[in-house]
C-alpha positions, 0 to 999 in steps of 0.5 A: 500499499502507498503511503499518502507521504509517498503519494504527495511526494510523487505529485510534487516530482510530477508538479517540478517535471512539468514545470521543467517541460514546459519551460522548455517548451515555452524557449521552443526546446522541442527534444528537452521537453519531449522526454518529459512529457513522455515520463508524465503520460506513461506514469502520471499520478493522477489523471491531471497530469497525465491530461496537461501531459498529453495535451502538451505533447500533442502541442509539441509535436503539432509544433514538429510537424508530426501530425500523425503522432499529433493526432494520436496524443489528441485522441488519446487525450478525447477518448478520457476527456471526452469533452476537452475543448482544447483537444479537439481545437488541437486536432482541427489545427493537425487535420487542417496542416495534413490539408483533410479540410473534411476532416478537421471541419467535423471536428469544427463541427462538433464544438456546437452551433457557430460561435457556442465557443470562444477560438483560442488566438493561436486555433484562429487560423487552423480553424478558419482554414478548416471552415471556409475551405468547407463554405460554413461563412457562418461558422467563419463569421461567428467567430467575430472581429478578426482585426480586433482580435488580432489588435490584442496579440503583442506585435511580434506574432501578428505575422502568424493571423496578418498573411493567412487567407481566412484573414485576409478574405475579412478585408473587403471593405476600405474602412476593414482595408485600412485596420489591416494596415494599421495593425501591418504597421504595429507589426512593423515599428514593433520590430524596428524597436526590437533592432534598435534595441538588440542589434546585431554583433559587430564580428557579424557586419565585419564577416560580411564586408568580407564576403562583399564585392570580391570580383567586383560584382553585386552580390544579390541574395534571393531570401526565403522560406525553404518551401521556397522550392514549391514557388520556382515558377516566378522565380527561374526566369530571373535567374536563367536571363539575369546578368552576370556581369552585374550581379552576383545571384546567391540563395538563403533559405531557412532550412525546416526540416522538409528536404530540398528537390534540387533534381531539377538543377533549380538551386544550380542557377544560382551561384551560392546557396546558403542554408540559414539554421532556423532561428528567431528573426534577429538569429537570421538577421545575424547570418544573413549578414554575414553573407555579404550581399548587397541587394536582398530580395525576400520572397516571402513578404506576409504572405505566409504565417512562418515568414522571417522578413521581419529579419529585415529589421536589423537590416543584414543588407544596405538596400533590402525589396519584397517580391512575392508571387502572390503580392501583398504590401509589408508595413516593416520600415526597414523594407526599401521596396516592395517589387509590383507592377505598375497597376498594383503600385497604383497611385501609391494608396495602400502601399505601406512601403516605396515600391520598385515598379516593373513595366508590365507584370509583377509576376512571371509564370511562363508559357502555357499550354497551346490548347484549342479554343471554340471559337464559338460562345458557349452562350451562342450555342446553350441559350444561356451565359455560363459565369465560371468561378475559379476559386478556392474557398478559402479566397472569398466570403459571405461579400463575396457571394453575395456580389456573385448573386447579384450579378447571376440575376442581373445577368438573368435580366438583361439577357432574359435566360438565367446564366448557369454558374461552374464552380471550378476546382478540384475542393469542389469534390467534396459533398459538404463544401458544394451543399454549404455554398448552394445554400449561400447562394439559396439564401440571395435565391439563386436555385440550385439547378442553376450551379454546376460543379467541376472538380475531376482531375485532368492532368497536364493542365487538361482542367483548362479546356474547361473553359471552353465552355464559360463565357465570362469569369467571375472573379474573386474578391478581396484576394483577386486574380492568380494563374487560374485568372492567366489561365482563361484568359489563355483560353479566350475567356474575358474576366471582371474584377475589382481593384482593390484599395491596396497592392494585394486587392489589385492581382486581377486588375494588373491580369486585366491590363495586361490584355487590354480589358481596362473597362473590365475593371471597377474600383466599386464592388457594388458595380461589379454585377453591372460589368458583367451582364453588360459583358453578357448581352455583347456576344459578339465582343465575347466571341472576338475574344476568344481569338484575341486574348491569347494572342495579347496575352501571349506578349504580356510579361506574365507568360513572355519569359524573355520580357519579364526577365528583362524588366526585372534586370532593368529593375534592379540596375536601377539599383546599382548605384542606390546611395545606400550602396554607396555609403557602405562602399566608402565606409568598407573601405575605411574599416578594411584596416582594422580599428586599434579599438576594435576587441577579437574573440579567439577560443573564448578569449577576446584581444584589442587589436592595438595590442596585437603584432602585424603577424598576429592580426595576419593570422586573425584574417587567416582564421577567418578566410578560414571561417569562412570556408567552413560556413561555405561547406557547412551549407553545401553539407545541409543543401546536400543531406536534405536532398538525401532524406528528400531522395532517400524517403521517395525510395521508401515510398517507391520500394514494396511494403514488403516487411515492416522493417523495409524503411529502416533496411533501406536507410542501413544500405544506403549508409 
């Protein structure tokens, strides 16, 4: 029999272990926290301690990206405590991360009626993604005022929410755009204050100076999260045509354990590739500063929750820009320019930074398949107009649906026949999503029989042939444009778009301007349905555009690789003599001779330059050169290792599942 004293001692010891584990978790020391939580989960002194440990393990593995273990621990908690809300929210996040939105939505439904529970701010992203991806805009709206919720967060946490689609989805009116931009500015100012309070070490700046301008060219560093390898399409044209007599193109990306997709030669287009360890914004900035960059282009901006654009607050490069394939402004004062095009820049409204304007397009997506275009508009044979919608459900909301429903009714009134609404994306294979979308349109008196969903997969972009059955593309708002609109234009289908009061609300307008369809752009969402109806009644124009749009788009920088590359090169050349670069070169010349007041750390001991002999200083420079080469080799080794992991994973998937230990045997053989 266990004595009360012994039992109390066990509880106290367990509490201490849990406290230590949570301290590790708060410091993001996951590997140190896991065994402590596991000890308590396996031998809990009571139910409460076991619950905390298992729930914490689910959170740890969620943060590490191990979704299967996350789900397993969350399920254990729910098996013992069926009403535990935290475990349900963790499950929603896990399934959302797994892109299993139907499963995530089922868990969200289990929380009760819309608004029945308060959604933790940390779970907003996953919860809202789960609901909007299944078209449940009622549950999405019941969360409340997103912008007010985010305004309560610490400023440095805002990028985790400002970038998510459900958040950008809420930015519809002038008032909401203004509040959204204010949150960006709040974050940007906080980052600048943090950088000023804790500057980078001079040693990192000195190492960067050694790496800089080694052959007279400007070192141009593209800086990204590692998932840039999933979006090579927009970057490749620049690298293939960049003027290498002027620029030394390099890549720096943050390692996240996902592996590098280097098998297609993409990384070979860079003259140097550096792997940046995961860490805080300041730690990332320190590594970036040591690269000796002249011009740095951030490739993520505020378009992704895991962004590290905040590292630019420490000014790792004298000239700093942000450029993304999904354009968005950024409220960081240390960002010198957003790379956009002239339509996105507009008159400067909604731009929180200066813009570097490309003359033709903000990004290039390359040539498209040469599928045949049916010259006759579908309306001519069907007797009614077909309105296509190719946006995923997370990109629109109830305001958008109301705008589309109004377009439906105005087209019916103008043409004398009810049009057909056709949703065209794989996501619409979900029965739940279709049911919810039909319910939303039913509330606006749009009959279900007038709505179709085309979601069958089609290899090699064969789905583009379906645009032969579409008369007009209804662009989304507030998240406009995209590759889907370009595909529709390529197939001769005109679109109608709203040009909003911020960069990220103008992509559709940029696409339409590129092919001369400026009259199909409005700055007023209430005007949108009238533009759709007017185009629906002009069958002659639509027939003419079916043949005219592809030649126009082919010449546009959105698909003309050479033109876009020339535009981008021209814009970068404007920066070669930027005042910040000139100022740094003057400073660098002065700093080439080490200051007598400077201290140097060698083997954890500090020495004043004034106390060192010339021979010692020469050896210091030799050591710094060796350290630089070691850093380069370590980066290359990291790339090789992550690539090897990716190849091994692909090999394991290709091998037959002959035995439970096949993966281990394969790994042992390769090692």
